[in-house]
C-alpha positions in Angstrom: 43.6 -229.2 -147.2 40.2 -230.6 -147.0 38.6 -232.5 -149.9 35.0 -231.7 -151.1 32.8 -234.1 -152.9 29.4 -233.1 -154.3 27.1 -236.2 -153.6 23.6 -234.6 -154.5 22.3 -231.3 -155.6 22.2 -229.9 -152.1 24.7 -232.1 -150.2 28.6 -232.1 -150.0 31.0 -234.6 -148.5 33.8 -233.1 -146.7 36.9 -235.1 -145.8 39.2 -233.4 -143.2 42.8 -234.5 -144.2 44.3 -233.6 -140.7 42.1 -236.2 -138.9 40.7 -238.6 -141.6 37.1 -237.5 -140.6 34.4 -236.9 -142.9 31.0 -235.1 -142.6 28.0 -234.5 -145.0 26.6 -230.9 -145.0 23.7 -229.3 -146.7 25.0 -226.7 -149.2 23.6 -223.7 -147.4 25.0 -224.7 -144.2 28.5 -225.7 -145.5 30.4 -222.5 -144.7 29.3 -221.9 -141.3 29.6 -225.7 -140.4 33.2 -225.9 -141.7 34.4 -223.0 -139.7 32.7 -224.4 -136.4 34.1 -227.8 -136.8 37.6 -226.8 -138.0 37.9 -224.6 -135.0 36.8 -227.2 -132.7 39.2 -229.8 -134.3 42.1 -227.3 -134.1 41.5 -226.6 -130.4 41.2 -230.3 -129.7 44.4 -231.2 -131.7 46.4 -228.5 -129.9 45.2 -229.7 -126.4 46.1 -233.2 -127.2 49.5 -232.2 -128.3 50.2 -230.4 -124.9 48.5 -233.1 -122.8 47.3 -236.6 -122.8 45.3 -238.3 -125.7 41.6 -238.0 -125.1 41.2 -241.5 -124.3 43.3 -241.1 -121.1 41.5 -238.2 -119.7 40.1 -238.8 -116.1 41.2 -240.3 -112.9 44.7 -242.1 -112.9 43.4 -245.3 -111.2 41.0 -245.7 -114.2 44.1 -246.0 -116.5 45.9 -248.8 -114.7 46.5 -251.9 -116.6 45.2 -254.4 -113.9 47.3 -257.6 -115.4 50.3 -255.4 -115.3 49.7 -254.1 -111.9 49.3 -257.5 -110.5 52.5 -258.7 -112.2 54.4 -255.9 -110.6 53.1 -256.9 -107.1 54.3 -260.5 -107.8 57.6 -259.2 -108.9 58.0 -257.1 -105.9 57.2 -260.1 -103.6 59.7 -262.3 -105.2 62.4 -259.5 -105.0 61.9 -259.4 -101.2 62.7 -263.1 -100.8 65.3 -265.7 -101.4 63.0 -267.8 -103.5 59.3 -268.6 -103.2 56.9 -271.2 -104.4 53.7 -270.4 -106.5 51.5 -270.9 -103.5 53.7 -268.6 -101.2 53.7 -266.0 -103.9 49.9 -266.0 -104.4 49.3 -266.0 -100.6 51.8 -263.0 -99.9 50.8 -261.0 -103.1 47.1 -261.6 -102.6 47.0 -262.6 -106.4 45.3 -265.8 -107.4 47.5 -268.6 -108.2 46.5 -268.8 -111.8 46.9 -265.0 -112.4 50.3 -265.1 -110.6 51.4 -268.0 -112.7 50.7 -266.2 -115.8 52.6 -263.2 -114.6 55.5 -265.4 -113.8 55.6 -267.0 -117.1 55.4 -263.7 -118.8 58.2 -262.2 -116.7 60.3 -265.3 -117.2 60.2 -264.8 -120.9 61.7 -261.4 -120.4 64.4 -262.7 -118.0 62.9 -261.0 -115.0 62.4 -264.0 -113.0 63.5 -267.6 -113.1 62.3 -271.0 -111.9 64.6 -273.5 -110.0 63.6 -276.9 -111.1 65.4 -278.4 -108.3 64.0 -276.4 -105.5 60.7 -275.6 -107.3 61.1 -272.0 -106.3 60.8 -268.7 -108.3 63.6 -266.1 -108.0 64.6 -262.9 -109.3 66.7 -263.2 -112.5 69.5 -261.0 -114.0 67.3 -258.8 -116.3 65.5 -257.5 -113.2 68.9 -256.6 -111.8 69.8 -254.9 -115.0 66.5 -252.8 -115.0 66.8 -251.8 -111.3 70.5 -250.8 -111.8 69.3 -248.3 -114.4 68.2 -246.2 -111.5 71.6 -246.4 -109.8 73.4 -245.6 -113.0 71.4 -242.4 -113.4 72.0 -241.4 -109.7 74.9 -239.1 -109.2 74.4 -239.7 -105.4 74.9 -243.4 -105.8 78.0 -243.1 -107.9 79.7 -240.5 -105.8 78.7 -242.2 -102.5 80.3 -245.5 -103.2 84.1 -244.7 -102.4 83.1 -242.5 -99.6 81.0 -245.3 -98.0 83.9 -247.8 -98.4 86.1 -245.4 -96.6 83.6 -244.7 -93.9 83.2 -248.5 -93.3 87.1 -249.0 -93.2 87.4 -246.1 -90.8 84.7 -247.1 -88.5 84.8 -250.9 -88.7 81.0 -251.0 -89.4 78.7 -251.2 -92.3 77.7 -248.0 -94.0 74.6 -247.6 -95.9 73.0 -245.2 -98.5 69.3 -244.5 -98.6 66.4 -242.3 -99.8 62.8 -241.6 -98.9 60.3 -243.1 -101.2 56.5 -243.3 -100.5 56.8 -242.7 -96.8 59.5 -245.4 -96.2 63.3 -245.6 -96.4 64.8 -247.4 -99.4 68.3 -248.7 -99.0 70.2 -248.1 -102.4 73.7 -249.3 -101.6 75.9 -250.8 -98.7 79.6 -251.2 -97.9 79.6 -254.1 -95.6 82.1 -254.6 -92.8 84.2 -257.9 -92.5 83.1 -258.2 -88.9 81.2 -261.6 -88.4 78.3 -259.8 -86.6 77.2 -256.9 -88.8 74.2 -255.0 -90.1 72.9 -256.1 -93.6 70.3 -254.5 -95.8 69.8 -255.8 -99.3 69.7 -253.0 -101.9 66.0 -252.2 -102.4 65.0 -253.1 -98.8 62.5 -250.8 -97.3 62.4 -249.7 -93.8 60.0 -247.6 -91.6 60.9 -243.9 -91.3 60.2 -243.7 -87.6 62.7 -246.6 -86.8 65.5 -245.5 -89.0 68.3 -243.1 -88.7 68.2 -242.4 -92.5 64.6 -241.7 -92.2 64.9 -239.2 -89.4 67.9 -237.5 -91.2 65.8 -237.0 -94.3 62.6 -235.9 -92.6 64.6 -233.3 -90.7 65.1 -231.4 -93.9 61.7 -231.6 -95.3 59.6 -228.3 -95.0 58.3 -228.3 -91.3 54.6 -228.7 -92.4 55.3 -231.4 -94.7 57.6 -233.3 -92.2 54.8 -232.9 -89.6 52.0 -234.2 -92.1 54.3 -237.1 -93.0 55.0 -238.0 -89.5 51.3 -238.0 -88.8 50.6 -240.2 -91.5 53.1 -242.9 -90.7 52.0 -246.3 -89.2 54.3 -246.0 -86.1 54.3 -249.8 -85.5 56.4 -250.6 -82.1 59.2 -253.0 -82.9 61.1 -252.7 -79.6 60.7 -250.8 -76.3 62.7 -248.0 -77.8 60.7 -247.5 -80.8 59.2 -243.9 -81.4 55.4 -244.4 -81.5 54.0 -240.8 -81.8 54.4 -238.0 -84.3 55.3 -235.5 -81.6 58.2 -237.7 -80.5 59.3 -238.3 -83.9 59.4 -234.4 -84.4 61.4 -234.1 -81.5 64.0 -236.7 -82.7 64.1 -234.7 -85.9 64.8 -231.4 -84.1 67.7 -233.2 -82.3 69.1 -234.2 -85.6 69.0 -230.8 -86.9 70.6 -229.5 -83.5 73.7 -232.0 -83.7 73.9 -232.7 -87.6 73.3 -236.5 -87.3 70.3 -238.9 -86.4 70.3 -241.9 -84.4 68.3 -245.3 -84.4 68.9 -246.3 -80.9 67.8 -250.0 -81.1 64.4 -248.8 -82.4 64.1 -251.2 -85.3 66.1 -254.3 -83.8 67.3 -254.8 -80.3 71.1 -255.0 -80.3 71.6 -252.8 -83.3 72.4 -249.0 -83.3 72.8 -246.7 -86.5 74.0 -243.1 -86.9 73.0 -241.3 -90.1 73.5 -237.7 -91.8 71.7 -236.2 -94.8 73.4 -235.5 -98.2 72.3 -232.3 -99.9 71.9 -231.2 -103.5 72.8 -227.8 -105.0 69.5 -226.5 -103.9 70.2 -227.6 -100.1 67.5 -230.4 -100.3 68.3 -233.6 -98.6 68.2 -236.1 -101.3 69.8 -239.1 -99.6 71.5 -240.0 -96.4 74.4 -242.1 -95.4 74.6 -244.2 -92.1 76.9 -246.3 -90.1 75.3 -249.3 -88.4 76.3 -252.2 -86.2 75.7 -254.2 -83.1 75.3 -252.0 -79.9 78.1 -253.8 -78.2 80.4 -252.0 -80.8 78.4 -248.9 -81.6 77.9 -248.0 -78.0 76.4 -244.7 -76.6 79.7 -243.5 -75.8 80.9 -243.8 -79.4 77.9 -242.3 -81.0 79.1 -238.7 -80.9 82.4 -239.7 -82.5 80.8 -241.7 -85.1 78.3 -238.9 -85.7 81.0 -236.6 -86.6 82.6 -239.2 -89.2 79.2 -239.8 -90.7 78.5 -236.1 -90.9 81.9 -235.6 -92.6 81.3 -238.5 -95.0 77.8 -236.9 -96.0 79.4 -233.5 -96.5 82.1 -235.1 -98.9 79.3 -236.7 -100.9 77.2 -233.5 -101.1 80.5 -231.7 -102.3 81.1 -234.3 -104.9 77.6 -233.8 -106.6 77.9 -229.8 -106.2 75.7 -229.9 -103.2 75.3 -227.3 -100.6 77.0 -227.7 -97.3 74.9 -227.2 -94.2 76.6 -225.8 -91.1 75.5 -227.6 -88.0 77.9 -225.7 -85.7 
């Protein structure tokens, strides 16, 4: 219902209850004006119900909260270290020291970061772990992979890892660490280049071909060792080898003396949603051992796929 108030002989005030808007009309234009405005308001309200508020229409970058964006950059920088001073945080994040400090104080109030009075360093605090763990708790893959990774570590004697593709990088979600004194170690949340990673190749192999080729061409293929793949064509050849044999290999491509064997995990649609790997020093993960490890890793990946009701791909 709308409210009508006569304010003069030829003028009426109309208050639209649905929007708390009001307009003044001349009497002779009242009916046509009401119909036009009501129809426009109805269309606008319906559009906003289905989409975003009118205030937020436009480019995504125009909606970014700059202070929050800088704070999240600071948080990510701290998460990738064992503790940093304010000056180190500012330098690494490219955020000014005063702005970084305000972000740190705000996050400290929420338990995301903590300041060590003794070392004068900022570190990740427990609330950041709780927030990050929410992703893992919602991931059936992470939950189902854990016991399989543990058994794979015990049977191979090497560290097993779980990772996904995110923003053209591999992100490690979990790890079952071997007890060997010399071993591979990836902190959960660690990012690694796709082109140097067994997990990266395993996941890239089961992207649609055009998408995989496009992604390969967009990668910054920085060389880390003499074995690093540095061209999109060579990476796609390695991807084809993965499909042919059922597993992918990082042959000392990221770090000399370390070798990795990985295989993809599939969901019910046959999509590679994650990958599991075994990694260790090349003196133990020898080239002669790669084939046997590949079969073990492939079997572990298939077990996880079955546990999440995924589709098993026949590589024979």
